Backbone as JSON, one array per atom type, in Angstrom:
{
  "sequence": "MVETQGRFVDASKAAGVAHVVKFSGKESGIGFEARNFRFTRMHEEIEQYLERSGLAWTHLRPSQFMQVYLRETPTIARKGQLLLAHENAKLSPVDIEDIADIAFAILVQGGHHSRGFEITGPEALNMAEDRRGDRICNRQARSLPKRKSGGSPPRPGGGGPPVIRD",
  "N": [[75.37, 41.66, 10.12], [77.15, 41.87, 7.94], [77.92, 39.19, 7.55], [75.42, 37.95, 7.04], [74.46, 39.34, 4.74], [76.57, 38.81, 3.06], [76.26, 36.05, 2.74], [73.86, 36.12, 1.36], [74.68, 37.29, -1.05], [76.4, 35.24, -1.94], [74.53, 33.12, -2.21], [72.88, 34.22, -4.14], [74.61, 34.3, -6.33], [75.1, 31.54, -6.65], [72.56, 30.73, -7.36], [72.26, 31.81, -9.82], [71.41, 34.44, -10.16], [70.89, 37.43, -11.92], [71.36, 40.16, -11.39], [72.08, 42.16, -8.65], [70.63, 44.44, -6.48], [71.73, 46.45, -4.03], [70.65, 47.72, -0.99], [72.22, 50.13, 0.53], [74.12, 52.43, 2.36], [74.77, 55.87, 3.08], [76.79, 58.63, 4.16], [74.83, 60.14, 6.49], [74.5, 62.72, 7.27], [75.81, 66.04, 7.68], [78.58, 67.07, 9.43], [79.52, 65.15, 11.14], [81.72, 62.35, 11.54], [81.48, 59.86, 9.31], [82.82, 57.4, 9.18], [83.08, 56.68, 11.8], [80.92, 55.22, 12.44], [79.71, 52.05, 12.85], [77.85, 50.67, 11.17], [78.07, 52.05, 8.78], [80.65, 51.35, 7.98], [80.24, 48.59, 7.75], [78.4, 48.45, 5.61], [80.06, 49.41, 3.57], [81.95, 47.34, 3.46], [80.35, 45.18, 2.65], [79.46, 46.12, 0.17], [81.9, 46.09, -1.24], [82.43, 43.34, -1.21], [80.27, 42.37, -2.74], [80.88, 43.64, -5.16], [83.21, 42.28, -5.89], [82.22, 39.8, -6.4], [81.48, 39.01, -8.94], [78.92, 39.21, -9.85], [76.39, 41.21, -11.5], [75.84, 44.43, -10.26], [74.22, 47.02, -8.35], [74.41, 49.77, -6.24], [72.35, 51.26, -3.88], [72.28, 54.12, -2.04], [70.8, 55.38, 0.4], [70.33, 58.36, 2.33], [69.16, 58.42, 4.86], [66.48, 56.75, 6.49], [63.21, 57.93, 6.27], [61.26, 56.81, 7.87], [62.41, 56.35, 10.35], [61.76, 58.39, 12.03], [59.25, 57.82, 12.95], [59.36, 56.41, 15.35], [59.66, 58.42, 17.13], [57.24, 59.58, 17.44], [55.46, 59.35, 19.79], [56.71, 61.09, 21.69], [56.72, 63.48, 20.28], [53.96, 63.93, 19.99], [53.18, 64.04, 22.71], [54.9, 65.96, 23.98], [55.33, 67.86, 22.06], [57.77, 68.02, 20.8], [60.55, 67.21, 18.76], [63.04, 65.16, 19.36], [66.27, 64.58, 18.69], [69.55, 63.27, 18.48], [71.29, 65.01, 16.91], [72.03, 67.63, 16.67], [73.57, 70.17, 14.95], [73.83, 68.84, 12.57], [73.04, 68.33, 9.18], [70.29, 66.78, 7.75], [68.73, 64.62, 5.36], [66.34, 62.76, 4.99], [64.88, 59.82, 3.4], [61.95, 58.34, 2.06], [61.21, 54.93, 2.54], [59.65, 53.59, 0.66], [60.11, 55.09, -1.65], [62.76, 54.42, -2.18], [62.49, 51.71, -2.7], [60.96, 51.89, -5.04], [62.85, 52.96, -6.78], [64.74, 50.87, -6.86], [63.15, 48.88, -8.03], [62.64, 50.02, -10.56], [65.25, 50.05, -11.61], [65.81, 47.29, -11.77], [63.79, 46.41, -13.52], [64.01, 48.04, -15.81], [66.63, 47.65, -16.5], [70.23, 47.95, -16.99], [72.44, 50.35, -15.43], [74.43, 48.92, -14.17], [77.2, 48.18, -12.06], [77.27, 50.59, -10.66], [76.78, 53.17, -8.24], [74.31, 54.88, -6.38], [73.62, 57.79, -4.7], [71.04, 58.61, -2.55], [68.81, 61.03, -1.57], [66.57, 62.95, 0.53], [64.26, 65.63, -0.27], [65.4, 67.97, 0.78], [68.08, 69.09, 2.78], [68.1, 69.45, 6.22], [68.77, 71.08, 9.34], [68.4, 70.65, 12.94], [67.1, 73.02, 13.85], [65.84, 73.91, 11.57], [64.16, 71.88, 10.91], [60.98, 70.65, 10.29], [59.57, 68.32, 10.38], [58.33, 67.14, 12.56], [56.05, 68.66, 12.9], [54.33, 67.76, 10.91], [53.89, 65.19, 11.75], [52.42, 65.38, 14.15], [50.43, 67.21, 13.6], [50.62, 69.84, 14.51], [52.6, 72.65, 15.6], [55.85, 71.61, 16.27], [58.71, 71.61, 18.29], [62.06, 71.2, 17.3], [64.64, 69.72, 18.91], [67.97, 69.17, 20.23], [68.65, 65.92, 21.44], [69.31, 65.03, 24.78], [71.87, 63.33, 26.57], [71.52, 60.79, 29.12], [71.48, 62.11, 32.39], [71.58, 64.71, 31.72], [73.56, 66.08, 30.32], [74.7, 67.74, 27.33], [74.56, 66.29, 23.98], [77.44, 64.57, 22.68], [79.49, 66.31, 20.46], [79.52, 65.26, 17.14], [79.39, 62.66, 17.94], [77.27, 60.99, 17.34], [74.96, 58.24, 17.26], [73.84, 55.73, 19.64], [76.24, 53.71, 21.53], [76.16, 51.1, 20.43], [76.04, 51.39, 17.69], [78.16, 52.96, 16.99], [81.68, 53.47, 17.27]],
  "CA": [[74.89, 42.18, 8.85], [78.11, 41.51, 6.91], [77.82, 37.75, 7.29], [74.11, 37.65, 6.44], [74.39, 39.85, 3.37], [77.55, 38.05, 2.29], [75.61, 34.79, 2.37], [72.87, 36.44, 0.33], [75.44, 37.45, -2.3], [76.83, 33.9, -2.35], [73.34, 32.37, -2.64], [72.44, 34.82, -5.41], [75.53, 33.83, -7.37], [74.86, 30.1, -6.84], [71.25, 30.56, -7.99], [72.28, 32.4, -11.16], [70.77, 35.75, -10.18], [71.57, 38.25, -12.91], [71.67, 41.52, -10.96], [71.72, 42.43, -7.25], [70.56, 45.84, -6.05], [71.96, 46.48, -2.59], [70.31, 48.9, -0.21], [73.41, 50.38, 1.33], [73.96, 53.63, 3.16], [75.76, 56.92, 2.86], [76.86, 59.53, 5.31], [73.47, 60.67, 6.56], [74.46, 64.1, 7.73], [77.04, 66.82, 7.6], [78.96, 67.51, 10.76], [80.07, 64.05, 11.92], [82.58, 61.46, 10.76], [80.73, 58.65, 8.98], [83.62, 56.2, 9.46], [82.93, 56.33, 13.21], [79.71, 54.42, 12.58], [79.91, 50.65, 12.51], [77.02, 50.26, 10.05], [78.66, 52.64, 7.57], [81.78, 50.48, 7.6], [79.69, 47.3, 7.31], [77.86, 48.62, 4.25], [81.19, 49.5, 2.65], [82.53, 46.0, 3.34], [79.41, 44.37, 1.87], [79.53, 46.61, -1.21], [83.14, 45.57, -1.83], [82.25, 41.89, -1.4], [79.37, 42.22, -3.88], [81.61, 44.06, -6.36], [84.19, 41.24, -6.23], [81.52, 38.52, -6.57], [81.25, 38.68, -10.35], [77.53, 39.51, -10.19], [76.06, 42.59, -11.83], [75.39, 45.05, -9.01], [73.95, 48.45, -8.21], [74.27, 50.15, -4.84], [71.5, 52.4, -3.55], [72.79, 54.64, -0.77], [69.94, 56.41, 0.98], [70.95, 59.12, 3.42], [68.51, 58.03, 6.1], [65.08, 56.4, 6.24], [62.22, 58.83, 6.88], [60.47, 56.06, 8.85], [63.02, 56.34, 11.69], [61.1, 59.4, 12.85], [58.01, 57.3, 13.52], [59.57, 56.02, 16.75], [59.63, 59.63, 17.94], [55.88, 60.09, 17.44], [54.88, 59.58, 21.12], [57.3, 62.29, 22.31], [56.24, 64.64, 19.52], [52.56, 64.13, 20.34], [53.05, 64.36, 24.12], [55.64, 67.15, 24.38], [55.47, 68.81, 20.96], [59.2, 68.15, 20.53], [61.27, 66.17, 18.06], [64.34, 65.11, 20.03], [67.23, 63.7, 18.03], [70.93, 63.6, 18.84], [72.0, 65.41, 15.7], [72.4, 69.03, 16.81], [73.63, 70.97, 13.73], [73.98, 68.01, 11.37], [71.96, 68.47, 8.21], [69.77, 65.47, 7.37], [67.75, 64.63, 4.26], [65.85, 61.39, 4.94], [64.14, 59.35, 2.23], [60.93, 57.34, 2.34], [61.61, 53.59, 2.11], [58.91, 53.25, -0.56], [60.79, 55.73, -2.78], [63.96, 53.62, -2.46], [62.0, 50.48, -3.34], [60.56, 52.24, -6.4], [64.09, 53.12, -7.56], [65.28, 49.52, -7.07], [62.27, 48.21, -8.99], [62.89, 50.59, -11.89], [66.57, 49.58, -12.06], [65.72, 45.88, -12.14], [62.88, 46.22, -14.65], [64.52, 48.74, -17.0], [67.97, 47.18, -16.81], [71.29, 48.95, -16.97], [72.92, 50.85, -14.13], [75.35, 47.97, -13.56], [78.48, 48.69, -11.54], [77.09, 52.0, -10.29], [76.18, 53.48, -6.95], [73.49, 56.09, -6.41], [73.27, 58.39, -3.41], [69.63, 59.01, -2.58], [68.49, 61.91, -0.45], [65.26, 63.58, 0.51], [64.22, 66.85, -1.07], [66.11, 69.1, 1.36], [68.84, 68.81, 4.0], [67.71, 70.38, 7.27], [69.29, 70.82, 10.68], [67.32, 70.56, 13.93], [66.35, 74.27, 13.93], [65.06, 74.06, 10.35], [63.37, 70.67, 10.71], [59.55, 70.78, 10.62], [58.9, 67.04, 10.21], [57.49, 66.88, 13.71], [54.76, 69.33, 12.68], [53.48, 66.89, 10.08], [53.56, 63.98, 12.5], [51.4, 65.6, 15.19], [49.47, 68.21, 13.15], [50.8, 71.1, 15.22], [54.01, 73.03, 15.6], [56.7, 70.85, 17.19], [60.07, 72.14, 18.33], [63.12, 70.21, 17.12], [65.7, 70.0, 19.88], [68.93, 68.07, 20.37], [68.39, 65.0, 22.55], [70.38, 65.02, 25.78], [72.2, 62.03, 27.15], [71.06, 60.68, 30.49], [72.29, 62.96, 33.26], [71.34, 66.08, 31.33], [74.62, 66.73, 29.56], [74.37, 67.76, 25.9], [75.18, 65.23, 23.2], [78.82, 64.76, 22.28], [79.55, 66.71, 19.06], [80.04, 64.26, 16.23], [79.33, 61.34, 18.55], [76.28, 60.16, 16.67], [73.99, 57.47, 18.01], [74.26, 54.95, 20.8], [77.49, 52.96, 21.34], [75.99, 49.88, 19.65], [76.22, 51.67, 16.27], [79.37, 53.73, 16.74], [82.83, 53.04, 18.07]],
  "C": [[75.85, 41.76, 7.73], [77.98, 40.03, 6.54], [76.52, 37.4, 6.57], [74.05, 38.11, 4.99], [75.44, 39.18, 2.47], [76.99, 36.71, 1.84], [74.57, 35.0, 1.28], [73.56, 36.6, -1.02], [75.86, 36.08, -2.83], [75.66, 33.07, -2.88], [72.82, 32.91, -3.97], [73.3, 34.34, -6.56], [75.27, 32.35, -7.68], [73.54, 29.85, -7.58], [71.19, 31.16, -9.4], [71.55, 33.72, -11.26], [71.58, 36.67, -11.09], [72.08, 39.57, -12.34], [71.21, 41.7, -9.51], [71.73, 43.94, -7.03], [70.67, 45.85, -4.54], [71.51, 47.81, -2.0], [71.47, 49.1, 0.75], [73.15, 51.59, 2.22], [75.03, 54.64, 2.78], [75.84, 57.75, 4.12], [75.53, 60.26, 5.38], [73.4, 62.08, 7.1], [75.81, 64.75, 7.56], [77.37, 67.25, 9.01], [79.41, 66.38, 11.67], [80.87, 63.15, 10.98], [81.88, 60.12, 10.54], [81.51, 57.38, 9.32], [83.57, 55.8, 10.93], [81.74, 55.41, 13.44], [79.92, 53.02, 12.03], [79.11, 50.25, 11.26], [77.51, 50.87, 8.73], [79.79, 51.76, 7.08], [81.28, 49.12, 7.11], [79.14, 47.39, 5.89], [79.0, 48.69, 3.24], [81.81, 48.13, 2.41], [81.65, 45.1, 2.46], [79.43, 44.82, 0.4], [80.77, 46.05, -1.91], [83.03, 44.07, -2.11], [81.37, 41.63, -2.63], [80.1, 42.57, -5.18], [82.61, 42.99, -6.82], [83.53, 39.9, -6.59], [81.37, 38.09, -8.02], [79.81, 38.91, -10.78], [77.41, 40.95, -10.69], [75.47, 43.2, -10.56], [75.08, 46.52, -9.21], [73.78, 48.72, -6.73], [73.35, 51.36, -4.73], [71.89, 52.86, -2.16], [71.9, 55.76, -0.25], [70.64, 57.09, 2.16], [70.41, 58.69, 4.78], [67.06, 57.69, 5.76], [64.15, 57.36, 6.98], [61.47, 58.11, 8.01], [61.12, 56.03, 10.24], [62.37, 57.37, 12.6], [59.8, 58.91, 13.49], [58.17, 56.89, 14.98], [59.57, 57.22, 17.68], [58.22, 60.2, 18.1], [55.3, 60.3, 18.84], [55.43, 60.84, 21.8], [56.82, 63.54, 21.59], [54.8, 64.95, 19.93], [52.4, 64.61, 21.79], [53.68, 65.71, 24.47], [55.72, 68.22, 23.29], [56.92, 69.04, 20.6], [59.71, 66.94, 19.76], [62.68, 66.19, 18.6], [65.24, 64.1, 19.36], [68.64, 64.19, 18.35], [71.75, 63.99, 17.62], [72.49, 66.84, 15.74], [72.39, 69.74, 15.46], [73.83, 70.16, 12.46], [72.79, 68.22, 10.46], [71.57, 67.08, 7.71], [68.77, 65.62, 6.23], [67.22, 63.21, 4.08], [64.97, 61.11, 3.72], [63.12, 58.31, 2.67], [61.37, 55.99, 1.77], [60.9, 53.19, 0.82], [59.56, 53.88, -1.79], [62.04, 54.93, -3.18], [63.56, 52.33, -3.17], [61.58, 50.75, -4.78], [61.79, 52.38, -7.31], [64.68, 51.75, -7.87], [64.46, 48.78, -8.12], [62.55, 48.71, -10.4], [64.23, 50.11, -12.45], [66.49, 48.14, -12.54], [64.86, 45.65, -13.37], [63.45, 46.84, -15.93], [65.9, 48.27, -17.42], [68.98, 48.32, -16.79], [71.7, 49.3, -15.56], [73.83, 49.86, -13.42], [76.63, 48.67, -13.13], [78.41, 50.18, -11.21], [76.49, 52.09, -8.89], [75.43, 54.79, -7.06], [73.24, 56.56, -4.98], [71.87, 58.94, -3.53], [69.36, 59.85, -1.35], [67.05, 62.39, -0.56], [65.35, 64.91, -0.21], [65.07, 68.0, -0.52], [66.84, 68.65, 2.63], [68.53, 69.89, 5.03], [68.44, 70.05, 8.56], [68.13, 70.87, 11.66], [66.48, 71.84, 13.99], [65.44, 74.45, 12.72], [64.03, 72.95, 10.16], [61.93, 70.87, 11.17], [58.82, 69.46, 10.47], [57.97, 66.73, 11.37], [56.12, 67.52, 13.58], [53.81, 68.42, 11.92], [53.05, 65.66, 10.84], [52.41, 64.24, 13.46], [50.4, 66.7, 14.84], [49.48, 69.49, 13.99], [52.28, 71.43, 15.21], [54.76, 72.24, 16.68], [58.1, 71.45, 17.13], [61.05, 70.99, 18.14], [64.28, 70.61, 18.01], [66.69, 68.86, 19.91], [68.58, 67.24, 21.6], [69.58, 65.05, 23.49], [70.61, 63.6, 26.27], [71.64, 61.99, 28.57], [72.01, 61.47, 31.38], [72.22, 64.41, 32.85], [72.46, 66.75, 30.56], [74.27, 66.72, 28.08], [75.07, 66.64, 25.15], [76.62, 65.58, 22.84], [78.86, 65.18, 20.82], [80.18, 65.62, 18.21], [79.94, 62.84, 16.75], [78.31, 60.43, 17.92], [75.39, 59.43, 17.65], [74.58, 56.71, 19.18], [75.52, 54.13, 20.49], [77.35, 51.72, 20.46], [76.22, 50.13, 18.16], [77.43, 52.55, 15.98], [80.46, 53.21, 17.65], [83.3, 54.21, 18.92]]
}
């Protein structure tokens, strides 16, 4: 990701692009250490590279994409459960289309150079408060912490799979 987006920044500069809006990321929940996540660190590295590039920039830092819950639809429909490894972390995901609308407005209206914007959904919810599964399957769905294979509960603060955390 760092190499690819770095090349994009370089190509933008070479092409004379006036302003780059970077979809970045922010800590997507309360209750875990964001620096433990590789992608968080990568976004920070890319932001710094863009800032040093000499291009006008704006960083959009959504908390989490609402669309990630779509991959949970089969389990929600089959079991009536939304299973995510977040336990008590509060999450406030954002629809990707809303982020695109913000980027479009920034580019069309101008301004907002050298600024970062944290973008969240309307409300931060933990697993017990989360009712997104209800909307996905049109019935009440229980939100439960996902268990690792072997039945042990998720590691507190451990986050996602090893590929995205150290």
